[in-house]
N, C-alpha and C positions, 0 to 999 in steps of 0.2 A: 622197136618204141618208135624211131622216126616215121613209119608209118601211121601209126596210131596218133601222133602227133599232128599229121597233116590232118587224118580225118577230124579230128576235134577241133581243128582252125576251121574247117570247113562249117561244118557245125555252129562255131560261134560268129561265123559271119551270116550264116544263114537267121540268127536269131538274133544279130546285129541289125540285118534288114528289116527285121519286123518291127524291131524297135523305132527305127528310122521313120517307117511309114505313122506310127503315133507318132512320134515327135514333130510331124511335119504339119498337122492338123491339131484343133484345140482338143482338150481331153480333159477327162474327170479324174479328181483324185479322192482316193479313200484312203481311211485310217484305219490301219490294223492294230490287233489286242495289244501289240507291244510299243503303241503309239506310233510308227514309223509308216510312211506312206507308200500304197501302192497305186500303179496305174494299171490301164491296159496294156502297156506295152511290155511292164514284168508278166502278165500273165502271159501274154502273146509267145515272148522269149521263152518262158519258162516251159510251154507247150513242145515248143520246137525241140528244145533243148532235150527233154525227159524222150519223146519220142525219138528221137536220132540215136541217144545213147545205149536205150534199151534195144533199139534194132540192131547195134554191133553183133559180130560173131560172138565176141565172148560178153555172156551176160555178168554185169557188175552191177552190185546196187547203186541207185541214184539216193544222195541226199541235195534237196533243194530249198534254199529260203523260203520259196513259195509254196515249199509242200510236196508230198508224194505219198499216200496212206500206203503205199506198195514198202517204202523203205523198213526193215527190219535190223539193220546192223550189217557190217561187214560182210564181206563171203567168207569162207574156210580160209583164204589166203591172206586174210586182214586189208583185202582191198575194198574201196567204193570209190565212187564218183562223187565232188563236192562241188556244187552249183550255186553260185548268184546270178540269178539269169539278168540282171539289171543292177550292177552296183552304184551307188551313188543315185538313188531316186530323187533324193533332195536336189542335186543338181541337175537332175532332169525336170522337175519341176521349175526349177528357177530358170531354165534355159539357157545353163552357162555352158553345156557342151560336155564337161567333165564327168563322163558317168562311162562305165565298163562294162562288158560281158565277162562274165568269172568262171571258167571250169578247171577243175582239179582232179586229179587221180591219186588218193591215199592208198598207200601201202603201208602197212605195219604202223600207222600213227605219222606217215611222213608223205609229204608233198611229192612226189615222182614224177609229176608231169602239169604243167599248167599251161594255160593260155589266158592271157588278159587282152581284147579286144577293145580298143575307143572307137564306136561305130561312126562317129561323127568324124573324127579325124581320119578315119581309115588307116590306124594304124595299132600294131598288135605286136605285143610282147608274149613270147613264147619257150618254154624249155622241158626238157625230159633228161633224167638220167641217162647217161651214155651218150648222149647227144648234144648237150648243151643250150646255150641263152642264146635267143635271136630277136632281135626287132625286123618288122615287115613296116616297111615305110607305106605312105600314102602310092607309090609307084609300082609296088609289089616286089620291090628288094629285099632278101633277106640278109641280114647283116651280123655276125657275131658280135657279142657286146658282151662287156666285163666292167665291175665296179671301178670306181677312180682308185681306190685306197687311201689310207689316211692322208688328210690336207698337209701341206708343209709346214714347217714350223713358221708362224707369223701370218700364216693365210686364214681368214676366218671360216668355219664350218659353214657349208652350203645345207640348210636345213630345211625339209620339207614339212609343211604344215598342213594341218586338216583346214579345208574351207567353212566348214560346216559345224564342227563339232570340237568347241573351246575346252580346256581344260585348266581347273585353277591352280595345278599342279606343275604344268608346263614351267612357267617361268622361271619357279626354284629349280628345275632340272636345266633349262638352257643356261642360267648362271653360271652351273657346275663345269658345264660343256666348254664354255669359254665364249669368245668372240665368236660373230656367226650372224649370217644373213639369212633370213627366212622366206620361203617361197610356199605360197598357200596354195592349194589344188584339192578339188574332190577326188573320190573314188580310188580306188589301187593304182592310178596312174603313178603315183605317188612312189612304188615301189619300182614302178617301170624307170621312171626316171633315175632311180639310185642305181638299179642295176646297168644302166646304159652309161654310167659315170657321170652324169650333169649334176648330181646332188651328192652328198655324204651321208645324211642321217634321216632319220624320221623316226620322231617318240611319237607313240599313240597311248598317252594315260588317260584312258578312257573305254568305254566300253564297244567292241566290238564281237561280230561272231566268227564264227570257221568258217563260213562263205565268203566273209570279207577279205580274208588274207591266204587262202591254201594257194590257189594258182599263182599268184602274184611271190606267193614266199620261194615256190618253186623256182621262177624265173630269178629272184635275187640270189639263192643258193647255187644256182647253176652257173650263173654270173661272177662268183666267187665273193659275196656278201652273207651277210647273217641275218635272222630275224630271231629275236631271243627276247624272253621276259626279263625282267629288272635285275634278277640274278644269275642271268647268262643262258640259262636254260632254253634250247632251242623250241618255239612254239611245236605244240604238239596236236595232233588230232586222232589219238587213240581213242577217246572216248565221245563219240557223235550223239550220244545222249545230253553231254551236256557242252552247249553250243557257243555258249560266252567264253571269249579268251582274255586270258589277263592283261593287264598294260605290259606293251612291248616295244620294242625300239628294232628299226632296220637300218643295218648299218653298211655302208659302202666298203668295208673292208675287213 
């Protein structure tokens, strides 16, 4: 699994380089049927990732946000790749640098490998079952990461919040949580901040899709955290025909 994780990191970096080439110049923004934005960077990264994953020795189906007509479901072992070539396209369009490449391997509904790459920051959060969770910094140093655990009594919760997706129910949820400080951030980087122990919780009370969360969930879980629905059930990927997630919370303990 470690060798596969390394290979997926390489694929994510190739996609990230393609994204940065578009990011460095003026680009057009189109609106998809679901009213979300898409750019040439999304499409370029998608083409690279699909091609490289399908060229791996073990052929595993690929489901991507940007589409692939060849996907008919998981293989006989319940495996498939789940990809968001550019998570945080709204942040990309705003040019605030907070966007990622997400690649996950799903097995029987669970993310067992995940790579989350932030191309502008040249930082990656990576994990796989039996390998652990790691952060690769801008200097290429790979360091094991772990969640921080529950805050000590009297210490405010460090909350990650969405930069572009507000929820009318979030304020009530945070009141129940207790004293807290909120840090807004785009894309799945929020999961990485929790996985490395720099934040405690991220409530997402609003729509997301499977490809938004899978890779980052693998990182959080391998780092000792949880990604669960509001009733405490782990976020699941067993039915790729239903791409919308329920509301969920990322806990760093």
